[in-house]
C-alpha positions in Angstrom: 136.3 87.7 43.7 136.4 84.4 43.9 138.3 82.5 40.9 136.8 80.0 38.5 138.7 76.6 40.2 137.4 78.2 43.6 133.7 78.5 42.8 133.9 74.9 41.2 135.0 73.2 43.7 137.7 71.3 44.8 135.9 67.5 43.8 135.2 69.9 40.3 139.0 70.3 39.8 139.8 66.6 39.6 140.4 66.7 35.8 143.7 67.3 34.2 144.8 70.8 33.7 145.8 74.4 35.4 142.9 73.5 38.0 143.8 70.4 38.9 147.5 71.3 39.4 146.3 74.4 41.2 144.1 72.0 44.2 146.9 69.1 43.8 148.3 69.8 47.8 144.9 70.4 49.0 144.4 66.5 48.4 147.7 65.5 49.5 147.7 62.6 52.6 150.1 61.0 54.1 151.7 58.4 52.4 152.5 55.9 55.3 149.9 55.1 57.7 150.4 55.0 61.8 150.9 51.5 62.5 153.9 52.6 59.4 154.8 55.5 61.7 155.1 54.1 64.2 157.2 51.2 63.7 159.6 53.7 61.6 159.5 55.7 64.7 160.6 52.9 66.7 163.1 51.9 64.5 164.4 55.2 64.3 164.7 55.5 68.2 166.4 52.0 68.7 168.5 52.7 66.0 169.6 55.9 67.8 170.5 54.2 71.2 172.6 51.2 69.8 174.4 53.6 68.4 175.1 56.4 70.9 175.0 54.1 73.8 178.5 52.9 73.6 180.3 56.3 73.0 178.4 57.9 76.5 179.1 54.4 78.3 183.0 54.7 77.3 182.7 58.4 78.0 181.6 57.9 81.4 184.0 55.1 81.9 186.9 57.6 80.9 185.8 60.4 83.5 185.3 57.8 86.0 189.1 56.6 85.4 190.6 60.2 85.4 188.3 62.0 87.6 186.5 59.7 90.2 182.7 60.7 91.1 182.5 62.6 94.4 180.4 60.3 97.7 176.8 61.0 96.4 177.2 62.8 93.3 174.5 62.6 90.6 175.1 62.5 86.7 173.8 62.4 83.7 174.6 59.6 81.0 172.4 60.2 77.5 171.4 56.8 75.7 170.7 59.2 72.6 166.5 59.9 73.7 166.7 60.8 76.7 169.0 61.7 79.9 169.6 59.3 82.8 170.5 60.2 85.9 173.2 57.8 87.8 174.5 58.0 91.6 178.3 57.6 92.8 179.5 54.6 93.8 179.4 55.0 97.3 175.6 55.3 97.3 175.1 51.7 95.3 177.0 48.6 96.7 178.1 46.6 94.2 179.0 49.0 92.1 177.5 49.8 88.7 178.9 49.7 85.6 179.9 53.1 85.0 182.3 52.8 88.2 184.1 49.6 87.4 188.1 49.5 87.5 189.8 50.1 84.1 193.0 50.9 82.8 192.0 52.9 79.0 194.5 54.5 77.3 191.2 56.4 75.0 188.7 56.0 73.8 189.0 53.4 71.2 191.3 51.2 73.7 188.1 51.8 76.3 185.8 50.4 73.5 188.3 47.4 72.6 189.1 46.3 76.7 185.4 46.8 77.7 184.5 44.6 75.4 187.0 42.0 75.4 186.7 42.0 79.1 183.2 42.6 80.3 181.4 41.4 77.3 180.3 43.5 74.1 176.6 43.8 76.0 178.8 45.9 78.5 179.2 49.0 75.7 175.5 49.4 76.2 175.0 49.3 79.9 171.7 51.1 81.0 169.9 51.0 78.1 167.3 48.8 78.4 165.8 50.4 81.5 165.5 53.5 79.5 164.3 52.2 76.6 160.7 51.2 78.5 160.1 54.6 78.7 161.9 56.4 76.1 160.5 54.5 73.3 156.8 55.1 73.8 157.4 58.9 74.2 159.9 58.8 71.1 157.3 57.3 69.1 154.3 59.3 70.4 156.1 62.5 69.7 157.3 61.7 65.9 153.9 60.2 65.2 151.8 63.6 66.5 154.2 65.9 64.5 154.2 64.1 61.3 150.6 64.1 61.4 149.9 67.7 62.4 152.8 68.6 60.0 151.1 67.4 57.1 147.8 68.6 58.2 149.2 72.4 58.6 151.1 72.3 55.0 148.0 70.9 53.1 146.0 73.9 54.4 148.9 76.5 53.8 149.0 75.0 50.3 145.0 75.4 49.8 145.4 78.9 51.3 148.3 79.4 48.5 146.5 77.8 45.5 142.9 80.2 46.4 143.8 82.6 47.9 147.0 83.8 46.0 146.3 87.4 46.8 146.8 86.8 50.9 150.2 86.0 52.6 151.0 82.6 53.5 153.7 81.8 55.8 156.4 79.4 54.7 155.9 75.9 55.1 158.7 75.7 57.8 156.2 77.7 60.1 154.1 74.9 59.8 157.0 72.5 60.9 157.6 74.7 63.6 153.9 74.6 64.8 153.5 71.2 64.5 157.0 70.7 66.8 155.6 72.5 69.2 152.0 71.4 69.5 153.6 67.5 69.6 156.2 68.7 72.5 153.6 69.8 74.2 151.2 67.3 74.2 153.8 64.6 75.0 155.9 66.5 78.3 152.4 66.9 79.5 151.7 63.1 79.2 155.3 62.0 80.4 156.1 64.8 82.8 154.5 63.0 86.3 156.5 59.7 85.0 159.7 61.4 84.4 159.4 63.3 87.9 159.4 60.0 89.6 162.1 58.2 87.3 164.5 61.1 87.7 163.9 61.2 91.8 164.4 57.1 91.9 167.8 57.7 89.6 169.0 60.6 92.0 168.2 58.6 95.1 167.9 54.8 94.6 164.5 54.6 96.0 162.4 51.1 96.8 158.8 50.8 95.8 157.8 51.6 98.9 159.9 54.5 99.5 158.2 55.9 96.0 155.1 55.4 97.4 155.7 57.4 100.4 157.1 60.3 98.2 154.2 60.0 96.8 151.9 60.4 99.1 154.0 63.5 100.8 154.1 65.1 97.7 150.7 64.9 97.0 150.1 66.4 100.3 152.3 68.9 100.0 151.0 70.6 96.6 148.8 68.5 95.2 148.8 67.5 91.5 151.4 70.1 90.9 153.6 68.6 92.8 154.5 66.1 89.6 155.0 69.2 87.2 157.6 71.0 89.1 159.5 70.5 86.1 156.6 70.9 83.6 158.0 74.5 82.9 161.0 74.6 83.0 161.1 71.3 80.5 158.6 73.4 78.3 161.0 76.5 78.5 163.3 74.5 77.2 161.0 71.9 74.9 158.8 74.0 73.3 161.8 76.2 71.7 163.9 73.1 71.0 161.2 71.4 69.0 160.3 74.3 66.8 164.0 75.7 66.1 164.9 72.3 65.3 161.8 71.1 63.5 161.7 74.3 61.4 165.5 74.5 61.1 165.0 70.4 59.9 162.4 71.8 56.8 164.1 74.6 56.2 167.3 72.5 55.3 166.2 69.6 54.1 164.4 71.9 51.2 167.1 73.6 49.9 169.2 70.5 50.5 166.7 68.6 48.1 166.6 71.5 45.5 170.1 71.3 45.6 170.8 67.9 44.8 167.8 67.8 42.4 165.6 64.3 41.8 168.4 61.8 42.3 169.2 62.5 45.9 169.6 60.6 48.5 166.9 60.8 51.4 169.0 59.3 54.2 172.1 61.8 53.4 169.9 64.5 53.6 167.9 63.8 56.5 170.6 63.3 58.3 172.9 66.5 57.5 169.4 68.3 58.0 168.8 66.6 61.6 173.0 67.5 62.7 172.6 70.9 61.6 169.2 71.5 63.1 169.5 69.5 66.3 173.4 71.6 66.6 171.5 74.9 66.1 168.4 74.3 68.4 170.9 72.9 71.0 172.8 76.4 71.0 169.5 78.6 72.1 168.2 76.4 74.5 171.0 75.1 76.8 170.4 77.4 79.5 166.7 76.2 80.2 168.1 72.4 79.7 170.1 73.7 83.0 167.1 75.1 84.8 165.2 72.1 84.1 167.4 70.2 85.7 167.8 72.4 88.8 163.9 72.0 89.2 163.5 68.4 88.8 165.5 66.7 91.5 163.0 69.1 94.4 160.6 66.7 94.3 159.6 64.9 97.7 162.0 67.6 99.2 161.0 70.0 101.7 157.7 72.1 101.3 160.4 75.1 100.6 162.1 73.2 98.1 159.1 72.7 96.7 157.2 75.7 96.5 160.3 77.4 94.7 159.8 79.6 91.6 161.9 79.2 89.1 162.6 82.4 89.1 164.2 81.8 92.7 166.1 78.5 91.3 167.5 80.9 88.8 168.5 83.7 90.8 170.3 80.9 93.1 171.8 79.6 90.3 173.2 82.5 89.1 174.3 83.3 92.8 176.3 80.3 93.4 178.4 79.9 89.9 176.8 83.8 88.0 176.4 83.6 84.3 178.0 80.1 83.9 176.0 78.3 85.5 173.4 78.6 82.4 176.0 77.3 79.7 178.0 74.3 81.9 177.8 71.3 79.5 176.9 73.2 76.6 179.8 71.3 74.5 179.0 67.7 75.7 175.7 68.6 75.1 176.3 69.3 71.6 178.1 66.7 71.0 175.6 64.3 71.8 172.4 65.7 70.7 173.3 67.0 67.1 174.1 63.5 66.3 171.2 61.5 68.2 169.4 63.8 65.9 170.3 63.0 62.9 170.4 59.3 63.3 166.9 59.6 64.5 165.4 62.0 62.1 167.5 59.8 59.1 166.4 56.4 59.6 163.1 57.7 60.8 162.6 59.2 57.2 164.2 56.6 55.3 162.3 53.7 57.1 158.9 55.8 55.8 160.5 56.0 52.7 160.7 52.4 52.2 157.4 51.5 53.3 156.1 54.5 50.3 158.0 52.5 48.0 157.0 49.2 48.7 
């Protein structure tokens, strides 16, 4: 039988008392507007890239010094928001930033010498071009997630208030569902651009060659040729987003309760983001390796482009065994965990400032 509170409706429950408390969560709205969310996520993305890019630039330079990249070999570097493909010096003349000569004795020494001899801007080499794509994609993703998460949590809270006899999932499931939905939308929108970008960076193609490549790909397999990496990307990003946001919500809730009303939003978000990012990275790393192997096929032969994911996985296994799917896990953890922590903590902090003022 419906409760008196439920019969009276939300509008009639706005008075002080148990009824008002019961429906308070049903009336919750986002405390910041969309433009403030965009500003917060943009600020978080910029800060993340400014922090993470110098570390990866120094790491790449140290790797190049100890083991020069073989002719034609591609590799990834990370600006905190996305992976970027670079090619070896023999492919591009003059040499790019990552193959300039240096005599470094360690990370700190490399950072000082690069800044002193090449200028402080060299520590952020390659950042500007990737920000053009990474910034809008990150803003779109975080803004979509935030709105979906608040909406789902409000629905759950209303269900607990008006139907306490019915089981309601915990709030972290709303965070997981919102993260999965937001990532699905974001990946679907940017996937064709990401495919072309990856091919351009891996082979250093001109715009005329890119135009020819797009026409050839369209003629070979139609629009699906621009989504060759979509399925493996979703296989990685859907579980990553679900695990990350669920973990972040779970860690944040418990840390907030533990620290009490005087908790620091920045510290709680930073620790929760780092823990959740590490957890999600471990579980989804094999899918990340598969995605990379699938994405470089655009513009290749018809046989290459028609290979199924199962075929790619079998080829990887036959060539390198099970270790093929765990290659690069530690470097990924070193990159992803702090990047997640910095991005979410600054995003939440800027939202906190907007709420206060």
